[in-house]
C-alpha positions in Angstrom: -14.9 6.8 -1.4 -11.5 7.7 0.2 -8.8 9.8 -1.4 -5.3 8.5 -1.9 -2.3 10.6 -0.9 1.0 9.6 -2.3 3.8 10.1 0.2 7.2 11.1 -1.1 8.8 7.8 0.1 6.0 5.8 -1.6 6.6 7.6 -4.9 10.3 6.8 -4.9 9.6 3.1 -3.9 6.8 2.8 -6.5 9.1 4.1 -9.3 11.8 1.7 -8.3 9.4 -1.2 -8.1 7.8 -0.6 -11.5 11.1 -0.1 -13.2 12.2 -3.5 -11.8 8.9 -5.3 -12.7 6.5 -3.4 -15.0 4.0 -6.2 -14.8 3.2 -5.0 -11.2 1.7 -1.7 -12.4 -1.8 -2.9 -13.2 -1.9 -5.0 -10.0 -0.9 -2.0 -7.9 -3.5 0.2 -9.6 -6.2 -2.4 -9.0 -5.2 -2.7 -5.3 -5.4 1.1 -4.9 -8.8 1.3 -6.6 -10.1 -1.5 -4.3 -8.7 0.0 -1.1 -10.4 3.4 -1.8 -13.8 1.6 -2.1 -13.4 -1.1 0.5 -10.2 -0.9 2.6 -10.9 -4.3 4.2 -11.8 -6.2 1.1 -10.7 -9.9 1.7 -8.3 -10.1 -1.2 -6.3 -7.2 0.1 -5.6 -8.9 3.4 -5.5 -5.5 5.1 -3.9 -5.7 8.6 -2.6 -3.6 11.4 1.1 -3.4 11.9 2.9 -3.5 15.3 6.3 -2.8 16.7 8.1 0.1 15.0 5.3 0.4 12.5 2.5 0.6 15.1 -0.3 2.8 13.9 0.2 1.8 10.2 -1.6 -0.7 8.1 -0.5 -3.0 5.2 -2.2 -4.7 2.3 -1.1 -7.3 -0.1 -0.8 -6.5 -3.8 0.4 -10.0 -4.7 2.4 -12.7 -3.0 5.5 -10.7 -2.2 4.4 -7.1 -2.7 3.0 -5.0 0.1 1.7 -1.5 0.5 2.1 0.2 3.9 -0.3 3.0 4.5 -2.0 5.1 7.2 -5.6 6.3 7.6 -5.7 10.0 8.1 -8.1 11.8 10.4 -10.2 12.8 7.4 -10.5 9.1 6.4 -8.1 9.4 3.5 -5.3 6.9 2.8 -1.7 8.1 3.0 0.6 5.8 1.1 3.9 5.3 3.0 5.9 2.5 1.3 5.6 -0.3 -1.3 7.9 -3.3 -1.8 8.6 -6.9 -0.8 7.8 -8.1 2.7 11.4 -7.7 3.8 11.7 -4.2 2.3 8.7 -2.6 3.9 8.7 -4.3 7.4 
């Protein structure tokens, strides 16, 4: 199982997101639990990013909520950003 590392920008974005929509909290928790066990589980729709975000990955929490992250050299997951499609890309 991989460890999750919360980046400072992710923490700020997460607090803002949950304050705006508290119903997302359990969905985010479930997505993070799933990504630690199986990063490419089909419901997460994990995919590589390109362009300015090359080297990063994204997963889908729900229709318009994405988490941007990076795999570390140790195999852990560094959370970078969370928000709508337009906010994180």
